C-alpha positions in Angstrom: 0.0 0.0 0.0 2.8 2.4 0.7 4.1 1.7 -2.7 0.8 2.8 -4.3 0.8 6.1 -2.4 4.4 6.9 -3.7 3.4 6.0 -7.2 0.3 8.2 -7.0 2.3 11.0 -5.6 4.9 10.7 -8.3 2.2 10.8 -10.9 0.8 14.0 -9.4 4.2 15.7 -9.4 4.7 14.8 -13.0 1.2 16.1 -13.9 2.0 19.3 -12.0 5.3 19.7 -13.8 3.6 19.0 -17.2 1.0 21.6 -16.4 3.6 24.1 -15.3 5.6 23.4 -18.5 2.4 23.9 -20.6 1.7 27.2 -18.8 5.3 28.4 -19.4 5.1 27.5 -23.1 1.7 29.2 -23.4 3.1 32.4 -21.9 6.3 32.2 -24.0 4.3 31.8 -27.2 2.1 34.7 -26.2 5.1 37.0 -25.7 6.7 35.7 -28.9 3.5 36.4 -30.9 3.3 39.9 -29.4 7.0 40.5 -30.1 6.5 39.5 -33.8 3.5 41.8 -34.1 5.5 44.7 -32.6 8.3 44.0 -35.1 5.9 44.0 -38.0 4.2 47.2 -36.8 7.6 49.0 -36.3 8.6 48.0 -39.9 5.3 49.4 -41.1 5.8 52.6 -39.1 9.3 53.1 -40.5 8.0 52.6 -44.1 5.2 55.1 -43.5 7.6 57.6 -42.0 9.8 57.3 -45.1 6.7 57.8 -47.3 5.7 60.9 -45.3 9.2 62.4 -45.7 9.0 61.9 -49.5 5.6 63.4 -49.6 6.6 66.4 -47.5 9.5 67.1 -49.9 7.1 66.8 -52.9 4.7 69.2 -51.1 7.5 71.7 -50.6 8.6 71.4 -54.2 5.0 72.0 -55.3 4.6 75.0 -53.0 7.8 76.5 -54.4 6.5 75.9 -57.9 3.2 77.6 -57.1 5.0 80.6 -55.6 7.1 80.9 -58.7 4.1 80.6 -61.0 2.2 83.3 -59.1 5.1 85.7 -58.9 4.4 89.1 -60.5 7.2 88.6 -63.0 5.9 85.2 -64.2 2.3 86.5 -64.4 3.4 89.4 -66.6 5.5 87.0 -68.8 2.5 84.7 -69.3 0.2 87.7 -70.0 2.6 89.1 -72.6 3.6 85.8 -74.3 0.4 83.7 -74.2 -2.4 86.4 -74.0 -0.7 89.1 -76.0 -1.4 91.8 -73.4 0.6 95.0 -73.2 1.1 97.7 -70.5 -0.6 101.0 -71.0 1.4 103.1 -73.5 3.2 100.2 -75.1 2.8 99.2 -78.7 2.7 95.6 -79.7 4.4 94.6 -82.9 3.6 91.2 -84.3 5.6 89.7 -87.2 3.7 87.4 -89.5 5.3 84.6 -91.4 5.7 85.4 -95.0 4.6 83.0 -97.7 7.8 83.5 -99.7 9.5 80.3 -98.5 
């Protein structure tokens, strides 16, 4: 009978150890999964930050281009070349192509 008690106790200890091992593995897998998700999210954040930097540079270029287009000198140039406008008191001379060629 004493032998049976030792055997039962030994089985309980092994079951306890197995349960403890399962619990440790479960916790470790949970942390591992979270670490992997964090890694993926950090890579995504880095990619988005690079994209934001590129888009900000593009926005600055476009703002500079808009400022150049709206400058008084450029507006006057477009008005003269494309619209044929002149300032008051100026005379516009247009040369026509001759048909002699």
